[in-house]
C-alpha positions as CSV (number, residue, x, y, z in Angstrom):
1,X,-12.3,8.4,-16.7
2,X,-15.0,7.3,-14.3
3,X,-16.0,9.6,-11.5
4,X,-18.0,8.6,-8.5
5,X,-19.6,10.9,-5.9
6,X,-19.2,9.1,-2.6
7,X,-21.8,9.3,0.2
8,X,-20.4,10.1,3.6
9,X,-21.4,6.8,5.2
10,X,-18.9,7.0,8.1
11,X,-19.9,8.3,11.5
12,X,-20.5,12.0,10.9
13,X,-19.2,12.8,14.4
14,X,-15.7,11.6,13.4
15,X,-15.4,13.1,9.9
16,X,-16.9,16.4,8.9
17,X,-19.2,16.6,6.0
18,X,-16.9,16.7,2.9
19,X,-17.6,16.6,-0.8
20,X,-15.8,13.5,-2.0
21,X,-15.0,12.3,-5.5
22,X,-13.3,9.0,-6.5
23,X,-12.5,8.5,-10.1
24,X,-10.9,5.6,-12.1
25,X,-9.1,5.7,-15.5
26,X,-10.7,3.1,-17.7
27,X,-7.2,1.4,-17.9
28,X,-7.4,0.8,-14.2
29,X,-10.7,-1.0,-14.5
30,X,-9.4,-3.0,-17.4
31,X,-6.3,-3.9,-15.4
32,X,-8.5,-5.2,-12.5
33,X,-10.5,-7.3,-14.9
34,X,-7.3,-8.6,-16.6
35,X,-5.8,-9.7,-13.2
36,X,-9.1,-11.3,-12.1
37,X,-9.5,-13.3,-15.4
38,X,-5.8,-14.3,-15.6
39,X,-6.1,-16.0,-12.2
40,X,-8.7,-18.4,-13.4
41,X,-7.6,-22.0,-14.1
42,X,-7.8,-22.7,-17.8
43,X,-7.2,-19.1,-19.0
44,X,-3.8,-19.3,-20.6
45,X,-3.6,-15.8,-21.9
46,X,-5.5,-12.7,-22.8
47,X,-4.6,-11.6,-26.3
48,X,-5.7,-8.3,-27.7
49,X,-5.7,-6.9,-31.2
50,X,-2.6,-5.7,-32.8
51,X,-3.6,-2.1,-31.8
52,X,-4.0,-3.2,-28.1
53,X,-0.6,-4.8,-28.2
54,X,1.0,-1.7,-29.7
55,X,-0.7,0.5,-27.0
56,X,0.6,-1.7,-24.2
57,X,4.2,-1.2,-25.5
58,X,3.8,2.5,-24.4
59,X,1.9,2.0,-21.2
60,X,2.8,0.5,-17.8
61,X,-0.4,-1.5,-17.4
62,X,-1.0,-4.8,-19.1
63,X,-4.6,-4.7,-20.3
64,X,-4.2,-6.4,-23.6
65,X,-7.2,-8.5,-24.6
66,X,-9.5,-6.6,-22.2
67,X,-11.8,-3.8,-23.1
68,X,-14.1,-2.0,-20.7
69,X,-16.9,0.4,-21.3
70,X,-17.7,2.4,-18.1
71,X,-21.0,4.3,-18.2
72,X,-21.7,7.6,-16.4
73,X,-23.8,5.7,-13.9
74,X,-20.8,3.6,-12.7
75,X,-21.8,0.5,-14.7
76,X,-19.1,-1.5,-16.5
77,X,-19.2,-3.8,-19.5
78,X,-16.1,-6.0,-19.9
79,X,-15.0,-7.9,-23.0
80,X,-12.1,-10.4,-23.2
81,X,-10.1,-11.9,-26.1
82,X,-8.7,-15.1,-24.6
83,X,-6.7,-18.2,-25.2
84,X,-8.1,-21.1,-23.2
85,X,-6.6,-24.5,-22.2
86,X,-7.6,-27.3,-24.5
87,X,-9.4,-30.1,-22.7
88,X,-11.1,-27.8,-20.2
89,X,-14.7,-26.7,-20.5
90,X,-14.9,-23.2,-22.0
91,X,-18.4,-22.6,-20.5
92,X,-17.1,-23.5,-17.0
93,X,-14.0,-21.3,-17.4
94,X,-16.2,-18.4,-18.7
95,X,-18.6,-18.8,-15.7
96,X,-15.6,-18.6,-13.3
97,X,-14.3,-15.5,-15.1
98,X,-17.7,-13.9,-14.9
99,X,-18.1,-14.7,-11.2
100,X,-14.6,-13.4,-10.3
101,X,-14.8,-10.2,-12.4
102,X,-18.3,-9.5,-11.0
103,X,-16.9,-9.8,-7.5
104,X,-13.5,-8.2,-7.9
105,X,-14.4,-5.0,-9.8
106,X,-17.1,-3.9,-7.3
107,X,-14.8,-4.8,-4.3
108,X,-11.9,-2.7,-5.6
109,X,-13.7,0.1,-7.4
110,X,-17.3,0.3,-6.3
111,X,-18.4,0.0,-9.9
112,X,-21.2,-2.4,-11.0
113,X,-20.4,-5.0,-13.7
114,X,-23.4,-5.3,-16.0
115,X,-22.0,-7.3,-18.9
116,X,-19.1,-9.7,-19.5
117,X,-18.2,-11.1,-22.9
118,X,-15.4,-13.4,-24.0
119,X,-14.2,-14.2,-27.5
120,X,-12.1,-17.4,-27.4
121,X,-9.3,-16.8,-30.0
122,X,-7.7,-20.2,-29.5
123,X,-7.6,-23.4,-27.4
124,X,-4.2,-25.1,-26.9
125,X,-2.9,-27.7,-24.6
126,X,-0.8,-26.6,-21.6
127,X,2.2,-28.3,-23.3
128,X,1.7,-26.5,-26.5
129,X,1.3,-23.2,-24.6
130,X,4.5,-23.8,-22.6
131,X,6.4,-24.7,-25.7
132,X,5.2,-21.6,-27.6
133,X,6.2,-19.4,-24.6
134,X,9.6,-21.0,-24.4
135,X,10.1,-20.2,-28.1
136,X,9.0,-16.6,-27.5
137,X,11.4,-16.3,-24.6
138,X,14.3,-17.7,-26.6
139,X,13.6,-15.1,-29.4
140,X,13.9,-12.2,-27.0
């Protein structure tokens, strides 16, 4: 769990001096990163290891394929396991993911992103991806 001590930056006349503490479970930070990356054109899916997938069966948050390491000084390292769309530039997609994650995590949590890594596990066409997901849905 990440804990932050917040400075009282609001007008001190309106709010009395209060000790404040804001903390985030690492899963929350991973969820923010997962949502940010999933919204990028060309990212078809984030796929974690078998252990990540098993863990997600027992939790409400979908953070598969995303790992975060939050330091005591409120710095975050994020790593992704991703399936990207074939025919799209992986470096361009990665840059968009980095920019979005580095903007979204600080906006929502106040934490500073210091590292983003992505391991591309596969590249498939949109048609292949849709067909595979249709098969998976039919098997459920």
